[in-house]
Backbone as ProteinMPNN parsed JSONL, in Angstrom:
{"seq_chain_A": "MKQGFAERVALLLVHGASANGRDFYNKRTHLENALLLGHDVVAKMLVDHGAKSPALSAGEELRVACLRGHEEQVRRLTTATLEGRDDEATLVVAAQQGNLRALRLCLDVLGASVDATNDKGLTALHAAAGNGQRLVVDELLGRGASLTIRDPVHRGTPLDHARWAVRTWPTPERADVARALEAASAATNTAADG", "coords_chain_A": {"N_chain_A": [[0.809, -1.169, 0.0], [1.923, 1.275, 0.795], [3.707, 1.737, -1.247], [2.09, 2.275, -3.326], [1.091, 0.296, -4.978], [-1.446, -0.506, -6.591], [-2.709, -2.72, -7.83], [-1.811, -4.893, -6.333], [-2.825, -4.238, -3.833], [-5.565, -4.384, -4.398], [-5.802, -7.118, -4.963], [-5.146, -8.226, -2.452], [-7.228, -7.168, -0.885], [-9.474, -8.376, -2.083], [-9.008, -10.96, -1.319], [-9.517, -10.97, 1.362], [-8.014, -9.282, 3.08], [-7.899, -6.78, 5.583], [-9.391, -3.652, 5.179], [-9.209, -1.85, 7.123], [-6.852, -2.169, 8.457], [-3.655, -1.658, 10.112], [-0.452, -0.073, 9.714], [2.492, -1.788, 10.511], [4.811, -0.479, 11.361], [4.478, 2.434, 11.575], [2.03, 2.613, 12.778], [-0.187, 3.836, 11.739], [-3.393, 3.923, 10.068], [-4.14, 2.015, 7.106], [-5.512, 3.553, 5.252], [-4.955, 6.178, 6.11], [-2.167, 6.238, 5.64], [-2.139, 5.839, 2.84], [-3.398, 8.188, 1.939], [-1.644, 10.162, 2.951], [0.606, 9.646, 1.504], [-0.096, 10.223, -1.011], [-1.471, 8.391, -2.62], [-4.085, 8.117, -4.162], [-5.704, 6.322, -5.644], [-5.374, 3.898, -4.343], [-6.341, 4.695, -1.844], [-9.054, 5.159, -2.461], [-9.849, 2.546, -3.102], [-9.568, 1.335, -0.598], [-11.501, 2.739, 0.883], [-13.784, 1.975, -0.566], [-13.849, -0.637, 0.243], [-14.665, -0.492, 2.821], [-13.08, 0.989, 4.644], [-12.581, 2.953, 7.516], [-13.235, 6.436, 8.213], [-10.411, 8.569, 8.1], [-8.199, 9.694, 10.749], [-6.966, 12.531, 10.579], [-4.721, 15.212, 11.215], [-5.06, 18.819, 11.101], [-2.872, 19.86, 9.732], [-2.081, 17.61, 8.32], [-4.282, 17.31, 6.68], [-3.852, 19.485, 5.042], [-1.561, 18.574, 3.736], [-2.626, 16.378, 2.278], [-4.411, 17.757, 0.601], [-2.587, 19.245, -0.862], [-1.061, 17.215, -2.151], [-3.05, 16.239, -3.753], [-3.31, 18.279, -5.463], [-5.016, 20.434, -5.083], [-5.24, 23.531, -5.283], [-6.751, 25.797, -4.412], [-7.859, 24.917, -1.964], [-5.484, 24.397, -0.595], [-4.43, 26.984, -0.405], [-6.42, 28.136, 1.198], [-6.188, 26.641, 3.562], [-3.652, 27.332, 4.428], [-3.832, 29.715, 5.729], [-4.002, 29.614, 8.428], [-2.449, 28.599, 11.553], [-1.384, 25.335, 11.669], [-1.765, 22.267, 13.248], [0.489, 19.58, 13.079], [1.564, 20.176, 10.624], [3.803, 19.72, 7.967], [5.62, 20.812, 5.75], [8.009, 20.237, 4.445], [8.19, 17.423, 4.426], [5.974, 16.914, 2.836], [6.798, 18.063, 0.42], [8.97, 16.364, -0.248], [7.646, 13.893, -0.525], [5.965, 14.517, -2.687], [7.909, 14.879, -4.663], [9.08, 12.326, -4.742], [6.936, 10.814, -5.698], [6.669, 11.862, -8.187], [4.959, 13.949, -8.566], [4.37, 16.682, -9.969], [2.664, 18.913, -9.912], [1.91, 19.066, -7.179], [4.45, 19.401, -6.087], [5.107, 21.944, -7.063], [3.129, 23.434, -5.763], [3.978, 23.119, -3.125], [6.42, 24.51, -3.187], [5.757, 27.058, -4.261], [3.353, 27.97, -3.069], [3.204, 27.014, -0.396], [5.695, 27.726, 0.375], [7.966, 26.198, 0.806], [11.43, 25.413, 1.042], [13.58, 24.761, -1.708], [15.674, 23.107, -1.121], [14.956, 21.876, 1.213], [14.831, 19.42, 3.833], [13.521, 16.187, 4.7], [12.438, 14.25, 7.596], [14.308, 12.248, 7.485], [16.488, 13.361, 6.428], [16.59, 13.694, 3.692], [16.494, 15.424, 0.595], [14.131, 16.882, -1.739], [15.238, 16.529, -4.247], [16.928, 14.316, -3.867], [14.933, 12.341, -3.43], [13.439, 12.394, -5.835], [15.456, 11.762, -7.649], [16.2, 9.159, -6.882], [13.953, 7.792, -7.587], [13.544, 7.967, -10.266], [12.271, 10.217, -11.399], [12.099, 12.229, -13.768], [10.906, 14.7, -14.753], [10.413, 16.063, -12.393], [12.988, 16.212, -11.342], [14.167, 17.881, -13.285], [12.651, 20.213, -12.861], [13.367, 20.871, -10.205], [16.141, 21.241, -10.466], [16.074, 23.413, -12.19], [15.168, 25.286, -10.45], [17.268, 25.688, -8.843], [18.125, 23.665, -7.067], [20.31, 22.03, -4.794], [23.08, 20.072, -5.741], [24.899, 18.944, -4.124], [24.215, 18.325, -1.509], [24.326, 15.95, 1.049], [22.855, 12.918, 2.124], [22.171, 12.019, 5.555], [22.543, 9.35, 6.334], [23.695, 7.512, 4.388], [25.436, 9.19, 3.238], [25.104, 10.12, 0.679], [24.842, 11.973, -2.381], [22.286, 13.55, -4.443], [22.892, 12.578, -7.05], [24.322, 10.253, -6.391], [22.224, 8.779, -5.257], [20.622, 8.42, -7.521], [22.325, 6.867, -9.146], [22.592, 4.569, -7.544], [19.942, 3.684, -7.582], [19.668, 3.02, -10.285], [21.365, 0.827, -10.459], [20.147, -0.92, -8.65], [17.339, -1.088, -9.224], [16.983, -1.202, -12.228], [15.76, 0.873, -14.734], [14.646, 2.487, -17.741], [13.865, 5.108, -17.148], [15.109, 5.713, -14.695], [17.789, 5.515, -15.465], [17.896, 7.63, -17.281], [17.474, 9.813, -15.572], [19.797, 9.618, -14.007], [21.745, 10.183, -15.939], [21.02, 12.829, -16.537], [21.52, 14.11, -14.104], [24.251, 13.631, -13.873], [25.179, 15.195, -16.006], [24.337, 17.731, -15.126], [25.856, 17.937, -12.786], [28.449, 17.881, -13.845], [28.373, 20.235, -15.347], [28.1, 22.106, -13.312], [30.494, 21.716, -11.926], [32.315, 22.473, -13.906], [31.646, 25.158, -14.224], [32.344, 26.067, -11.696], [35.065, 25.664, -11.728], [35.838, 27.386, -13.699]], "CA_chain_A": [[0.0, 0.0, 0.0], [2.776, 2.456, 0.884], [4.371, 1.933, -2.531], [1.087, 2.636, -4.32], [0.844, -0.824, -5.883], [-2.896, -0.654, -6.534], [-3.121, -4.084, -8.201], [-1.528, -5.778, -5.198], [-3.796, -3.904, -2.782], [-6.853, -4.943, -4.834], [-5.724, -8.572, -4.782], [-5.208, -8.518, -1.023], [-8.578, -6.864, -0.396], [-10.381, -9.413, -2.598], [-8.754, -12.198, -0.587], [-9.856, -10.853, 2.773], [-7.228, -8.351, 3.898], [-8.742, -5.746, 6.179], [-9.201, -2.267, 4.731], [-9.006, -1.06, 8.336], [-5.625, -2.572, 9.114], [-2.663, -0.623, 10.454], [0.933, -0.332, 9.374], [3.232, -2.319, 11.65], [5.857, 0.429, 11.813], [4.041, 3.76, 12.03], [0.76, 2.414, 13.49], [-1.258, 4.564, 11.061], [-4.237, 3.034, 9.274], [-3.753, 1.932, 5.702], [-6.101, 4.696, 4.558], [-4.164, 7.366, 6.456], [-0.905, 6.163, 4.909], [-2.402, 6.05, 1.412], [-3.668, 9.614, 1.733], [-0.452, 10.955, 3.258], [1.614, 9.376, 0.485], [-0.62, 10.645, -2.31], [-1.955, 7.245, -3.391], [-5.542, 8.262, -4.16], [-6.358, 5.122, -6.169], [-5.364, 2.94, -3.228], [-7.249, 5.222, -0.822], [-10.428, 4.903, -2.905], [-10.084, 1.104, -2.938], [-9.753, 1.054, 0.827], [-12.815, 3.279, 1.257], [-14.783, 1.097, -1.187], [-13.877, -1.894, 1.001], [-15.131, -0.25, 4.185], [-12.133, 1.67, 5.538], [-13.186, 4.027, 8.311], [-12.698, 7.776, 7.966], [-9.113, 8.724, 8.756], [-8.025, 10.71, 11.792], [-5.855, 13.37, 10.155], [-4.639, 16.545, 11.807], [-5.277, 19.892, 10.13], [-1.674, 19.912, 8.903], [-2.122, 16.464, 7.414], [-5.302, 17.638, 5.668], [-3.146, 20.359, 4.105], [-0.691, 17.703, 2.928], [-3.469, 15.633, 1.339], [-4.889, 18.72, -0.401], [-1.442, 19.583, -1.71], [-0.75, 16.054, -2.984], [-4.133, 16.118, -4.737], [-3.239, 19.418, -6.37], [-6.145, 21.34, -4.841], [-4.596, 24.797, -4.94], [-7.64, 26.665, -3.633], [-7.921, 24.373, -0.606], [-4.168, 24.606, 0.003], [-4.343, 28.409, -0.04], [-7.334, 28.388, 2.318], [-5.673, 26.012, 4.775], [-2.4, 27.942, 4.87], [-4.078, 30.979, 6.426], [-4.005, 29.385, 9.877], [-1.426, 27.719, 12.099], [-1.964, 24.0, 11.615], [-1.094, 21.184, 13.972], [0.908, 18.471, 12.244], [1.991, 20.639, 9.3], [5.186, 19.386, 7.642], [5.756, 21.151, 4.333], [9.193, 19.576, 3.905], [7.825, 16.036, 4.144], [5.061, 16.944, 1.695], [7.635, 18.326, -0.751], [9.744, 15.161, -0.573], [6.699, 12.888, -1.03], [5.567, 14.949, -4.031], [9.044, 14.598, -5.553], [9.215, 10.868, -4.841], [5.834, 10.295, -6.506], [6.647, 12.502, -9.499], [3.773, 14.805, -8.564], [4.889, 18.003, -10.279], [1.708, 19.935, -9.441], [2.059, 19.179, -5.721], [5.774, 19.958, -5.847], [5.021, 23.382, -7.303], [2.342, 24.017, -4.674], [4.848, 23.163, -1.938], [7.424, 25.547, -3.353], [5.202, 28.375, -4.585], [2.271, 28.379, -2.171], [3.571, 26.747, 0.998], [6.963, 28.401, 0.639], [9.027, 25.27, 1.185], [12.715, 25.624, 0.393], [13.904, 23.734, -2.686], [16.641, 22.203, -0.504], [14.461, 21.413, 2.517], [14.979, 17.988, 4.051], [12.518, 15.545, 5.544], [12.968, 13.75, 8.869], [15.41, 11.321, 7.193], [17.581, 14.147, 5.863], [16.563, 13.655, 2.235], [15.877, 16.54, -0.114], [13.243, 16.481, -2.832], [16.069, 16.053, -5.351], [17.301, 12.93, -3.528], [13.767, 11.474, -3.616], [13.123, 12.317, -7.262], [16.564, 11.074, -8.31], [16.145, 7.74, -6.562], [12.726, 7.183, -8.114], [13.475, 8.145, -11.708], [11.261, 11.238, -11.712], [12.849, 13.2, -14.579], [10.281, 16.025, -14.796], [10.628, 16.69, -11.082], [14.419, 16.53, -11.278], [14.372, 19.07, -14.119], [12.033, 21.357, -12.166], [14.19, 21.211, -9.042], [17.403, 21.799, -10.951], [15.747, 24.738, -12.706], [14.937, 26.169, -9.305], [18.525, 25.838, -8.113], [18.341, 22.65, -6.031], [21.714, 21.667, -4.59], [23.55, 18.749, -6.145], [25.958, 18.518, -3.207], [23.715, 17.928, -0.183], [24.464, 14.519, 1.295], [21.935, 12.391, 3.14], [22.936, 11.732, 6.766], [22.755, 7.925, 6.585], [24.64, 6.916, 3.435], [26.292, 10.29, 2.784], [24.956, 10.19, -0.761], [24.261, 13.13, -3.058], [21.212, 13.105, -5.34], [23.457, 11.745, -8.114], [24.596, 8.933, -5.8], [20.937, 8.083, -5.127], [20.206, 8.022, -8.866], [23.195, 5.755, -9.575], [22.22, 3.393, -6.757], [18.643, 3.212, -8.075], [19.885, 2.394, -11.589], [21.952, -0.504, -10.211], [19.243, -1.757, -7.867], [16.08, -1.26, -9.965], [17.256, -0.549, -13.508], [14.689, 1.222, -15.67], [15.084, 3.586, -18.609], [13.621, 6.384, -16.471], [16.169, 5.929, -13.703], [19.029, 5.766, -16.203], [17.766, 8.98, -17.828], [17.685, 10.753, -14.462], [21.223, 9.57, -13.644], [22.476, 10.935, -16.968], [20.713, 14.255, -16.377], [22.23, 14.604, -12.921], [25.682, 13.633, -14.21], [25.418, 16.376, -16.843], [24.196, 18.912, -14.278], [27.022, 17.973, -11.895], [29.613, 18.25, -14.66], [28.237, 21.663, -15.68], [28.345, 22.852, -12.077], [31.94, 21.625, -11.668], [32.996, 23.279, -14.924], [31.407, 26.556, -13.878], [33.103, 26.368, -10.482], [36.482, 25.701, -12.106], [36.114, 28.493, -14.622]], "C_chain_A": [[0.868, 1.255, 0.0], [3.506, 2.744, -0.425], [3.385, 2.31, -3.63], [0.794, 1.534, -5.314], [-0.636, -1.205, -5.817], [-3.343, -2.08, -6.849], [-2.902, -5.053, -7.046], [-2.509, -5.523, -4.058], [-5.15, -4.505, -3.135], [-6.89, -6.452, -4.612], [-5.844, -8.945, -3.306], [-6.604, -8.265, -0.46], [-9.587, -7.923, -0.835], [-10.224, -10.704, -1.813], [-8.837, -12.03, 0.926], [-8.997, -9.958, 3.635], [-8.134, -7.237, 4.386], [-8.386, -4.366, 5.638], [-8.915, -1.362, 5.923], [-7.746, -1.449, 9.095], [-4.706, -1.386, 9.367], [-1.275, -1.063, 10.024], [1.681, -0.765, 10.628], [4.193, -1.277, 12.233], [5.329, 1.758, 12.338], [2.686, 3.753, 12.728], [-0.4, 3.212, 12.894], [-2.114, 3.565, 10.31], [-3.747, 3.04, 7.833], [-4.297, 3.135, 4.925], [-5.336, 5.974, 4.862], [-2.85, 7.379, 5.677], [-1.104, 6.405, 3.416], [-2.621, 7.53, 1.115], [-2.412, 10.456, 1.921], [0.694, 10.727, 2.272], [1.124, 9.703, -0.924], [-1.106, 9.515, -3.19], [-3.48, 7.228, -3.38], [-6.278, 7.035, -4.676], [-6.447, 4.068, -5.072], [-6.334, 3.4, -2.144], [-8.704, 4.942, -1.2], [-10.78, 3.431, -2.756], [-10.377, 0.764, -1.484], [-11.113, 1.546, 1.309], [-13.922, 2.386, 0.703], [-14.901, -0.24, -0.469], [-14.133, -1.667, 2.493], [-14.157, 0.413, 5.135], [-12.836, 2.831, 6.227], [-12.512, 5.355, 8.0], [-11.397, 7.963, 8.742], [-9.12, 9.821, 9.809], [-6.788, 11.532, 11.445], [-5.9, 14.701, 10.877], [-4.891, 17.581, 10.718], [-4.07, 20.023, 9.198], [-1.617, 18.77, 7.914], [-3.178, 16.65, 6.334], [-4.701, 18.551, 4.61], [-2.267, 19.526, 3.183], [-1.488, 16.95, 1.879], [-3.98, 16.559, 0.238], [-3.778, 19.076, -1.373], [-1.126, 18.425, -2.662], [-1.83, 15.808, -4.029], [-4.147, 17.282, -5.722], [-4.377, 20.397, -6.232], [-5.639, 22.693, -4.345], [-5.479, 25.695, -4.077], [-7.725, 26.208, -2.182], [-6.587, 24.578, 0.111], [-4.046, 26.055, 0.464], [-5.233, 28.73, 1.16], [-6.761, 27.837, 3.624], [-4.406, 26.681, 5.299], [-2.597, 29.256, 5.605], [-4.046, 30.827, 7.94], [-2.803, 28.53, 10.28], [-2.046, 26.332, 12.223], [-1.117, 22.987, 12.373], [-0.733, 20.081, 12.981], [1.369, 18.882, 10.855], [3.471, 20.331, 9.107], [5.382, 19.572, 6.145], [6.94, 20.444, 3.686], [8.888, 18.131, 3.547], [6.896, 15.959, 2.943], [5.832, 17.155, 0.402], [8.38, 17.066, -1.184], [8.829, 14.06, -1.105], [6.262, 13.251, -2.444], [6.67, 14.629, -5.037], [9.186, 13.101, -5.795], [8.163, 10.284, -5.774], [5.807, 10.885, -7.915], [5.473, 13.44, -9.668], [4.222, 16.261, -8.723], [3.963, 19.116, -9.784], [1.85, 20.148, -7.933], [3.409, 19.781, -5.367], [5.743, 21.48, -6.001], [4.19, 24.077, -6.229], [3.193, 24.139, -3.407], [5.829, 24.321, -2.028], [6.812, 26.935, -3.473], [4.15, 28.865, -3.606], [2.655, 28.181, -0.708], [4.894, 27.407, 1.37], [8.077, 27.492, 1.108], [10.298, 25.6, 0.401], [13.009, 24.468, -0.551], [14.888, 22.714, -2.118], [16.224, 21.73, 0.894], [14.626, 19.903, 2.616], [13.841, 17.454, 4.91], [13.181, 15.002, 6.808], [14.101, 12.741, 8.69], [16.594, 12.044, 6.561], [17.659, 14.132, 4.35], [15.924, 14.915, 1.676], [14.917, 15.986, -1.161], [14.057, 15.941, -4.001], [16.578, 14.64, -5.091], [16.146, 11.982, -3.873], [13.428, 11.298, -5.089], [14.197, 11.53, -8.009], [16.493, 9.569, -8.086], [14.942, 7.018, -7.129], [12.527, 7.441, -9.605], [12.461, 9.165, -12.174], [11.903, 12.398, -12.466], [12.219, 14.588, -14.583], [10.489, 16.777, -13.488], [12.093, 17.083, -10.929], [14.699, 17.799, -12.08], [13.814, 20.322, -13.447], [12.903, 21.808, -10.999], [15.524, 21.814, -9.451], [17.181, 23.211, -11.494], [15.525, 25.765, -11.611], [16.168, 26.263, -8.406], [18.77, 24.831, -7.005], [19.811, 22.244, -5.988], [21.988, 20.233, -5.023], [24.528, 18.161, -5.139], [25.481, 18.117, -1.816], [23.791, 16.409, -0.069], [23.461, 14.081, 2.366], [22.748, 11.956, 4.352], [23.242, 10.249, 6.998], [23.848, 7.353, 5.692], [25.633, 7.927, 2.877], [26.239, 10.462, 1.269], [24.352, 11.498, -1.238], [23.062, 12.639, -3.873], [21.728, 12.23, -6.492], [23.789, 10.353, -7.594], [23.308, 8.12, -5.668], [20.453, 7.598, -6.487], [21.029, 6.826, -9.35], [22.859, 4.465, -8.832], [20.91, 2.806, -7.279], [18.783, 2.507, -9.421], [20.46, 0.988, -11.414], [20.954, -1.447, -9.554], [17.955, -2.099, -8.603], [16.224, -0.611, -11.334], [15.986, -0.355, -14.351], [15.229, 2.326, -16.574], [14.913, 4.951, -17.943], [14.721, 6.695, -15.46], [17.503, 6.214, -14.379], [19.024, 7.179, -16.786], [18.021, 10.031, -16.749], [19.16, 10.775, -14.061], [22.053, 10.35, -14.661], [22.244, 12.44, -16.826], [21.462, 14.845, -15.189], [23.745, 14.609, -13.14], [26.031, 14.87, -15.037], [25.329, 17.649, -16.021], [25.388, 19.053, -13.337], [28.277, 18.412, -12.653], [29.562, 19.732, -15.007], [28.539, 22.533, -14.465], [29.845, 22.863, -11.771], [32.738, 22.469, -12.649], [32.851, 24.761, -14.62], [32.214, 26.962, -12.653], [34.6, 26.467, -10.794], [36.836, 26.92, -12.947], [35.949, 29.788, -13.976]], "O_chain_A": [[0.574, 2.205, -0.726], [3.883, 3.888, -0.679], [3.796, 2.632, -4.745], [0.29, 1.814, -6.403], [-1.024, -2.111, -5.079], [-4.258, -2.596, -6.206], [-3.725, -5.937, -6.812], [-2.969, -6.456, -3.4], [-5.816, -5.076, -2.272], [-7.886, -6.994, -4.133], [-6.565, -9.879, -2.956], [-7.105, -9.05, 0.345], [-10.452, -8.323, -0.056], [-11.183, -11.459, -1.655], [-8.299, -12.84, 1.681], [-9.235, -9.879, 4.84], [-9.037, -6.804, 3.67], [-7.221, -3.966, 5.641], [-8.436, -0.24, 5.757], [-7.594, -1.09, 10.262], [-4.947, -0.273, 8.901], [-0.964, -2.253, 9.974], [1.515, -0.166, 11.69], [4.367, -1.199, 13.449], [5.696, 2.171, 13.439], [2.242, 4.79, 13.219], [-1.482, 3.26, 13.48], [-1.643, 2.486, 9.95], [-3.036, 3.948, 7.403], [-3.621, 3.669, 4.045], [-5.093, 6.776, 3.96], [-2.464, 8.406, 5.121], [-0.307, 7.109, 2.796], [-2.082, 8.058, 0.143], [-2.15, 11.365, 1.133], [1.637, 11.516, 2.212], [1.836, 9.488, -1.906], [-1.149, 9.671, -4.41], [-4.094, 6.426, -2.677], [-7.37, 6.73, -4.197], [-7.483, 3.426, -4.9], [-7.069, 2.586, -1.585], [-9.498, 4.533, -0.352], [-11.887, 3.099, -2.331], [-11.302, 0.013, -1.176], [-11.799, 0.85, 2.058], [-14.882, 2.072, 1.406], [-15.934, -0.904, -0.557], [-13.854, -2.534, 3.321], [-14.391, 0.4, 6.344], [-13.583, 3.586, 5.606], [-11.357, 5.392, 7.576], [-11.296, 7.564, 9.902], [-9.932, 10.745, 9.768], [-5.696, 11.269, 11.95], [-6.972, 15.254, 11.122], [-4.928, 17.241, 9.535], [-4.234, 20.27, 8.003], [-1.152, 18.945, 6.787], [-2.997, 16.203, 5.202], [-4.998, 18.414, 3.423], [-2.239, 19.758, 1.974], [-1.083, 16.885, 0.718], [-3.981, 16.183, -0.935], [-4.013, 19.194, -2.576], [-0.943, 18.646, -3.859], [-1.553, 15.229, -5.08], [-4.902, 17.275, -6.695], [-4.678, 21.125, -7.177], [-5.615, 22.96, -3.144], [-4.999, 26.289, -3.111], [-7.668, 27.032, -1.269], [-6.567, 24.9, 1.299], [-3.613, 26.323, 1.585], [-4.845, 29.505, 2.035], [-6.839, 28.489, 4.666], [-4.117, 26.604, 6.494], [-1.623, 29.856, 6.061], [-4.061, 31.827, 8.659], [-2.219, 27.83, 9.453], [-3.113, 26.176, 12.817], [0.09, 22.873, 12.159], [-1.55, 19.696, 12.145], [1.55, 18.025, 9.99], [4.295, 20.638, 9.969], [5.317, 18.616, 5.372], [6.883, 20.091, 2.508], [9.283, 17.66, 2.48], [7.01, 15.047, 2.123], [5.554, 16.499, -0.602], [8.411, 16.743, -2.371], [9.202, 13.36, -2.046], [6.195, 12.38, -3.311], [6.389, 14.161, -6.141], [9.388, 12.666, -6.929], [8.45, 9.372, -6.548], [5.009, 10.455, -8.748], [5.039, 13.7, -10.79], [4.425, 16.973, -7.74], [4.431, 20.143, -9.294], [1.905, 21.287, -7.469], [3.503, 20.587, -4.441], [6.287, 22.209, -5.171], [4.513, 25.194, -5.828], [3.128, 25.148, -2.705], [6.043, 25.034, -1.047], [7.296, 27.883, -2.855], [4.067, 30.065, -3.342], [2.457, 29.071, 0.119], [5.176, 27.621, 2.549], [9.032, 27.949, 1.736], [10.238, 26.013, -0.757], [12.717, 23.316, -0.228], [14.932, 21.575, -2.583], [17.053, 21.241, 1.662], [14.569, 19.194, 1.611], [13.274, 18.17, 5.734], [14.357, 15.268, 7.057], [14.786, 12.414, 9.659], [17.588, 11.415, 6.199], [18.68, 14.515, 3.778], [14.936, 15.413, 2.214], [14.892, 14.785, -1.431], [13.627, 15.006, -4.676], [16.651, 13.839, -6.023], [16.347, 10.955, -4.521], [13.162, 10.184, -5.541], [13.889, 10.73, -8.893], [16.707, 8.794, -9.017], [14.9, 5.788, -7.156], [11.457, 7.163, -10.146], [11.853, 8.999, -13.232], [12.214, 13.431, -11.873], [12.938, 15.576, -14.43], [10.715, 17.987, -13.487], [12.399, 18.17, -10.439], [15.394, 18.694, -11.599], [14.451, 21.375, -13.47], [13.145, 23.003, -10.83], [15.982, 22.786, -8.851], [18.006, 24.099, -11.28], [15.678, 26.967, -11.828], [16.108, 26.855, -7.329], [19.544, 25.105, -6.089], [20.466, 22.13, -7.024], [21.231, 19.312, -4.714], [24.945, 17.011, -5.277], [26.274, 17.614, -1.019], [23.377, 15.682, -0.971], [23.247, 14.767, 3.365], [23.904, 11.56, 4.201], [24.126, 9.93, 7.793], [24.817, 6.775, 6.184], [26.552, 7.571, 2.14], [27.212, 10.897, 0.652], [23.469, 12.063, -0.592], [22.847, 11.432, -3.982], [21.078, 11.255, -6.868], [23.558, 9.367, -8.293], [23.298, 6.918, -5.933], [19.93, 6.489, -6.599], [20.476, 5.877, -9.905], [22.845, 3.389, -9.429], [20.775, 1.589, -7.406], [18.102, 1.515, -9.677], [20.083, 0.066, -12.137], [20.92, -2.637, -9.867], [17.524, -3.252, -8.612], [15.634, 0.443, -11.573], [15.251, -1.303, -14.631], [16.172, 3.024, -16.202], [15.728, 5.849, -18.151], [15.201, 7.826, -15.388], [18.265, 7.063, -13.915], [20.055, 7.851, -16.78], [18.708, 11.023, -16.994], [19.712, 11.844, -13.802], [22.961, 11.092, -14.286], [23.175, 13.231, -16.978], [21.979, 15.959, -15.268], [24.44, 15.496, -12.645], [27.052, 15.515, -14.799], [26.147, 18.554, -16.188], [25.876, 20.161, -13.114], [29.064, 19.217, -12.155], [30.585, 20.415, -14.967], [29.17, 23.583, -14.591], [30.399, 23.898, -11.4], [33.721, 23.106, -12.272], [33.808, 25.527, -14.74], [32.714, 28.085, -12.585], [35.313, 27.266, -10.186], [37.961, 27.419, -12.917], [36.142, 30.824, -14.612]]}, "name": "protein", "num_of_chains": 1, "seq": "MKQGFAERVALLLVHGASANGRDFYNKRTHLENALLLGHDVVAKMLVDHGAKSPALSAGEELRVACLRGHEEQVRRLTTATLEGRDDEATLVVAAQQGNLRALRLCLDVLGASVDATNDKGLTALHAAAGNGQRLVVDELLGRGASLTIRDPVHRGTPLDHARWAVRTWPTPERADVARALEAASAATNTAADG"}
């Protein structure tokens, strides 16, 4: 469910998995996790199979509105101080999912920094690079995202994340992102040398 694999979720639900189950690690319901990760198709499946209404904070409602691309609702919700608001986490999830509209809302409406990090120390560029999200990578690079920020666990740059993803889960999209980041890194190094 957290990966957005709708076909697998459908198969599990048909074979008796509970739509009201909870994640072992974060203890959130499956529906809450689907909404907070921007997996609307999975969320709808869970609701159709009887999932109870989620218990989201006002800040989490903002995140869901942003991931759905509801600009008017995002603007309305940002007028107040919201419990549970985490614009950086929303930005990174939008980047990971390739959700360009939500990414732009995070940057332009919520005012998130292009180099903001989530609770794991990852930037949006790390997340997009590791998931082969070329349009998001291009958008972030166009907005001046840093190519040199290293994650605190593996000490990897966004290019390192892209290269690792190509080796681990090779796809044409991931290879394309790695090439784009290599070119951007080379251009940055050339400019710094000159």
